[in-house]
Backbone as ProteinMPNN parsed JSONL, in Angstrom:
{"seq_chain_A": "MDDRRKKLKFRAWRRGFREIDLILGNFADRHLATLTETQVDEFERLLDAPDQDVYAWITDQARAPSEYDTQTLALVCAFRSEIIPRHDA", "coords_chain_A": {"N_chain_A": [[11.857, -31.586, -25.452], [8.622, -33.074, -25.255], [5.646, -33.614, -27.825], [3.294, -32.823, -26.679], [4.191, -31.118, -25.1], [5.079, -29.331, -26.492], [3.119, -28.292, -28.152], [1.589, -26.83, -26.623], [2.93, -25.181, -25.76], [3.45, -23.585, -27.878], [0.582, -23.014, -28.302], [0.834, -21.208, -25.582], [1.854, -18.737, -26.234], [0.14, -17.861, -28.413], [-2.263, -16.46, -28.017], [-3.853, -14.312, -28.491], [-4.484, -12.031, -26.691], [-2.482, -9.466, -25.93], [-1.227, -9.436, -23.422], [-1.336, -11.603, -21.884], [-0.326, -13.479, -23.849], [2.724, -12.638, -23.369], [3.012, -13.258, -20.92], [2.036, -16.098, -20.134], [3.348, -17.489, -22.409], [6.402, -16.951, -22.03], [6.427, -18.177, -19.417], [5.772, -20.784, -20.554], [8.339, -20.946, -21.918], [10.373, -20.715, -19.726], [9.622, -22.81, -18.024], [8.177, -24.642, -18.936], [9.361, -27.093, -19.562], [10.472, -28.41, -17.537], [7.439, -29.452, -16.217], [5.929, -31.26, -13.996], [3.659, -33.834, -14.818], [0.829, -33.669, -13.746], [1.394, -30.824, -13.482], [1.715, -29.791, -16.046], [-0.756, -30.811, -16.78], [-2.637, -29.073, -15.55], [-1.641, -26.504, -16.625], [-2.495, -27.079, -18.903], [-5.618, -26.41, -18.962], [-5.326, -24.02, -17.818], [-4.909, -23.232, -20.455], [-7.258, -23.208, -21.745], [-9.002, -21.549, -20.53], [-10.822, -18.562, -20.325], [-9.247, -16.0, -22.112], [-9.551, -13.341, -20.469], [-10.426, -13.537, -18.315], [-8.16, -15.606, -17.082], [-6.333, -13.592, -17.248], [-7.456, -11.889, -14.983], [-7.11, -13.419, -12.945], [-4.255, -13.88, -13.236], [-3.858, -11.621, -12.134], [-4.126, -10.845, -9.941], [-6.849, -9.65, -9.536], [-8.901, -11.053, -9.736], [-10.477, -13.749, -8.126], [-9.374, -16.989, -8.488], [-11.157, -19.824, -9.673], [-11.608, -22.762, -7.717], [-11.253, -25.169, -9.418], [-9.129, -23.834, -11.088], [-7.421, -23.058, -9.543], [-4.762, -23.249, -8.59], [-1.783, -25.689, -8.131], [0.017, -24.789, -10.04], [-1.142, -22.525, -11.217], [-0.227, -20.555, -9.465], [2.619, -20.842, -9.408], [2.484, -19.986, -12.019], [1.587, -17.061, -11.443], [3.281, -16.083, -9.102], [5.859, -16.144, -11.176], [4.797, -14.43, -13.146], [4.931, -11.887, -11.156], [7.933, -12.134, -11.068], [8.579, -10.987, -13.635], [7.211, -8.999, -14.076], [7.15, -6.954, -11.848], [5.295, -5.467, -9.203], [4.043, -2.069, -8.588], [3.457, -1.046, -6.38], [2.013, 2.098, -4.343]], "CA_chain_A": [[10.278, -31.72, -25.202], [7.667, -34.314, -26.564], [4.824, -32.583, -28.501], [2.661, -32.179, -26.153], [4.956, -29.957, -24.544], [5.733, -28.403, -28.043], [1.844, -27.681, -28.715], [1.044, -25.964, -25.458], [3.901, -23.62, -25.767], [2.653, -22.948, -29.555], [-0.719, -22.25, -27.758], [1.256, -20.097, -24.766], [2.241, -17.479, -27.174], [-0.698, -17.341, -29.493], [-3.668, -16.596, -27.207], [-4.796, -13.504, -28.864], [-4.197, -11.098, -25.965], [-1.142, -9.676, -25.735], [-0.556, -9.059, -22.033], [-1.295, -12.932, -21.728], [0.525, -14.122, -24.643], [3.911, -12.321, -22.861], [3.013, -14.144, -19.076], [1.908, -17.713, -20.529], [4.632, -17.805, -23.642], [7.643, -16.767, -21.277], [6.643, -19.282, -18.41], [6.281, -21.705, -20.878], [9.362, -20.86, -22.665], [11.071, -21.221, -19.01], [9.331, -23.983, -17.246], [6.907, -26.525, -19.235], [9.534, -28.242, -19.846], [10.578, -29.223, -16.52], [6.92, -29.187, -15.056], [5.438, -32.621, -14.147], [2.158, -34.333, -15.691], [-0.225, -33.004, -12.934], [1.025, -29.315, -13.312], [1.347, -29.558, -16.915], [-2.653, -30.865, -17.057], [-3.011, -27.921, -14.958], [-1.196, -25.588, -17.154], [-3.417, -27.045, -20.398], [-6.556, -26.234, -18.162], [-5.572, -22.392, -17.898], [-4.746, -22.738, -21.92], [-8.629, -23.418, -21.836], [-9.676, -20.634, -19.3], [-11.339, -17.704, -21.296], [-8.317, -14.872, -21.949], [-9.833, -12.348, -19.686], [-10.736, -15.09, -16.688], [-6.83, -15.896, -16.878], [-5.301, -12.72, -16.86], [-7.672, -11.565, -13.26], [-6.341, -14.196, -11.919], [-3.149, -13.865, -12.902], [-2.639, -9.809, -11.85], [-4.707, -10.78, -8.8], [-7.819, -8.652, -9.813], [-10.187, -11.869, -9.026], [-9.759, -15.197, -7.354], [-9.631, -17.83, -9.749], [-12.42, -20.861, -9.098], [-11.365, -23.831, -7.409], [-10.416, -26.06, -10.533], [-8.025, -23.689, -11.747], [-6.873, -22.783, -8.303], [-3.734, -25.038, -8.299], [-0.349, -25.18, -7.516], [0.267, -24.11, -11.468], [-1.398, -20.942, -10.904], [0.396, -20.129, -7.754], [3.591, -20.913, -10.312], [2.581, -18.594, -13.117], [1.545, -16.201, -10.727], [5.564, -16.212, -9.603], [6.874, -16.131, -12.364], [4.449, -12.805, -13.578], [5.381, -10.922, -9.873], [9.009, -11.589, -11.058], [8.863, -10.121, -14.842], [6.372, -7.404, -13.816], [7.131, -6.266, -10.457], [4.162, -4.506, -8.608], [4.891, -0.554, -7.757], [2.267, -0.399, -5.381], [1.803, 3.236, -3.979]], "C_chain_A": [[9.318, -32.544, -25.845], [6.407, -32.949, -26.929], [3.658, -32.136, -28.477], [2.403, -30.67, -25.498], [5.196, -28.61, -25.566], [4.471, -27.288, -28.111], [1.5, -26.804, -27.406], [2.218, -25.057, -25.562], [3.272, -23.218, -27.019], [1.612, -22.069, -28.742], [-0.317, -21.078, -26.87], [1.151, -18.991, -25.126], [1.284, -17.048, -28.038], [-2.605, -17.052, -29.187], [-4.762, -15.25, -27.603], [-5.034, -12.055, -28.071], [-3.334, -11.118, -25.394], [-0.515, -10.178, -24.424], [-0.578, -10.521, -21.466], [-0.321, -13.953, -22.146], [2.489, -14.037, -23.669], [3.555, -13.291, -21.521], [3.403, -15.537, -19.646], [3.092, -18.052, -21.502], [6.273, -18.06, -22.553], [7.827, -17.846, -20.228], [6.965, -19.997, -19.335], [7.716, -22.14, -21.623], [10.229, -21.537, -21.209], [11.277, -22.641, -18.094], [8.544, -24.63, -17.597], [8.249, -27.152, -19.17], [10.268, -29.202, -18.327], [9.266, -29.391, -15.135], [6.229, -30.747, -15.099], [3.893, -32.792, -14.547], [1.489, -33.747, -15.316], [-0.028, -31.518, -13.656], [1.453, -28.874, -14.602], [-0.04, -29.835, -17.552], [-3.3, -29.29, -16.699], [-2.877, -26.586, -15.854], [-2.118, -25.604, -18.594], [-4.721, -26.112, -19.699], [-6.698, -24.801, -17.977], [-5.629, -22.685, -19.586], [-6.304, -22.698, -22.37], [-9.258, -22.524, -21.54], [-9.773, -19.865, -20.703], [-9.644, -16.559, -20.911], [-8.613, -14.075, -20.571], [-9.632, -12.518, -18.166], [-8.97, -15.063, -16.195], [-6.149, -14.587, -16.137], [-6.077, -11.98, -15.284], [-7.375, -12.417, -12.833], [-4.718, -14.305, -11.498], [-2.34, -12.553, -12.247], [-3.671, -10.161, -10.569], [-6.245, -9.579, -8.4], [-9.123, -9.178, -9.558], [-9.529, -13.501, -8.571], [-10.605, -16.106, -8.158], [-10.688, -19.77, -8.997], [-11.74, -21.805, -8.911], [-10.387, -25.155, -8.239], [-9.475, -25.341, -10.981], [-6.958, -23.014, -10.375], [-5.696, -23.318, -8.273], [-2.465, -24.763, -8.483], [0.722, -24.68, -9.287], [0.386, -22.627, -11.424], [-0.722, -20.349, -10.489], [2.245, -20.432, -8.879], [4.264, -19.735, -11.376], [2.006, -16.721, -12.514], [2.744, -15.434, -10.321], [6.161, -15.686, -10.316], [6.519, -14.336, -13.235], [4.987, -12.014, -12.434], [7.011, -10.75, -10.713], [9.284, -11.259, -12.298], [8.124, -9.163, -14.829], [6.449, -7.248, -12.582], [6.122, -5.074, -10.485], [5.183, -3.297, -8.2], [3.778, -0.488, -7.153], [2.338, 1.34, -4.447], [2.283, 3.354, -2.527]], "O_chain_A": [[9.318, -32.622, -27.074], [6.326, -31.807, -26.476], [2.997, -31.499, -29.297], [1.546, -29.796, -25.364], [5.4, -27.408, -25.39], [4.543, -26.059, -28.126], [0.916, -25.784, -27.771], [1.941, -23.896, -25.263], [2.439, -22.316, -26.929], [1.677, -20.857, -28.537], [-0.852, -19.994, -27.1], [0.46, -18.165, -24.531], [1.416, -15.918, -28.508], [-3.642, -17.305, -29.798], [-5.935, -15.106, -27.258], [-5.614, -11.108, -28.602], [-2.967, -11.977, -24.592], [0.379, -11.014, -24.291], [0.192, -10.706, -20.523], [0.276, -14.823, -21.514], [3.224, -14.997, -23.435], [4.308, -14.263, -21.471], [4.522, -16.048, -19.69], [3.772, -19.034, -21.202], [6.965, -19.072, -22.444], [8.907, -18.399, -20.022], [8.171, -20.208, -19.462], [8.108, -23.285, -21.847], [10.73, -22.654, -21.333], [12.251, -23.264, -17.672], [7.979, -25.358, -16.781], [8.127, -28.103, -18.399], [10.463, -30.416, -18.257], [9.458, -29.448, -13.92], [6.045, -31.318, -16.174], [3.089, -31.86, -14.545], [1.056, -32.93, -16.129], [-0.951, -31.002, -14.287], [1.658, -27.662, -14.67], [-0.447, -29.283, -18.574], [-4.112, -28.605, -17.32], [-3.756, -25.724, -15.869], [-2.416, -24.608, -19.252], [-4.689, -24.931, -20.044], [-7.803, -24.26, -17.95], [-6.673, -22.223, -20.045], [-6.54, -22.107, -23.423], [-10.295, -22.4, -22.192], [-9.225, -20.154, -21.766], [-9.111, -16.421, -19.81], [-7.844, -14.245, -19.625], [-9.014, -11.951, -17.264], [-8.6, -14.576, -15.127], [-5.65, -14.481, -15.017], [-5.274, -11.544, -14.46], [-7.293, -12.124, -11.641], [-4.111, -14.563, -10.458], [-1.161, -12.338, -11.963], [-4.06, -9.041, -10.24], [-6.517, -8.964, -7.369], [-10.141, -8.541, -9.287], [-8.447, -14.067, -8.72], [-11.804, -16.132, -8.44], [-10.574, -20.442, -7.971], [-11.006, -22.048, -9.868], [-9.381, -25.782, -7.905], [-8.605, -26.068, -11.46], [-5.82, -22.578, -10.545], [-5.817, -24.31, -7.553], [-2.055, -23.7, -8.95], [1.903, -24.342, -9.372], [1.322, -21.833, -11.516], [-0.408, -19.34, -11.121], [2.992, -19.547, -8.462], [5.301, -19.105, -11.586], [2.076, -15.629, -13.078], [3.192, -14.446, -10.903], [6.978, -14.784, -10.129], [7.288, -13.481, -13.674], [5.765, -11.192, -12.919], [7.411, -9.623, -11.007], [10.505, -11.134, -12.391], [8.354, -8.298, -15.673], [5.356, -7.532, -12.091], [6.023, -4.133, -11.273], [6.337, -3.291, -7.774], [3.013, 0.374, -7.586], [3.301, 1.22, -3.69], [2.177, 4.424, -1.927]]}, "name": "protein", "num_of_chains": 1, "seq": "MDDRRKKLKFRAWRRGFREIDLILGNFADRHLATLTETQVDEFERLLDAPDQDVYAWITDQARAPSEYDTQTLALVCAFRSEIIPRHDA"}
C-alpha cells in the first residue's frame, strides 16, 4: 500500500468519533487498497468533512451535498449496511 493510502487508513481509524472510526476504519482496512485514484480522492474528501455530517450521510439521516454524494460514499454506505444491518420495525 502506498504512503497516501496508509495515511488515509490511519486517519480513518482516528476520527475522534467512535462510530465513524469503526465504519471508516474497517472500510479502509477492507477496501482502500483496491480503490481507484478517483475513489481515493473521494474517500479523502470524506475524511476532511465534519464527523457528524459524515455519520448522518452514512446512516441515511441526511442527504450528502453533491460534492460528497459520490461512488465512494455509496460504497461506504453499502459497507456500513453489511457490518451494521438495519433493524427496521
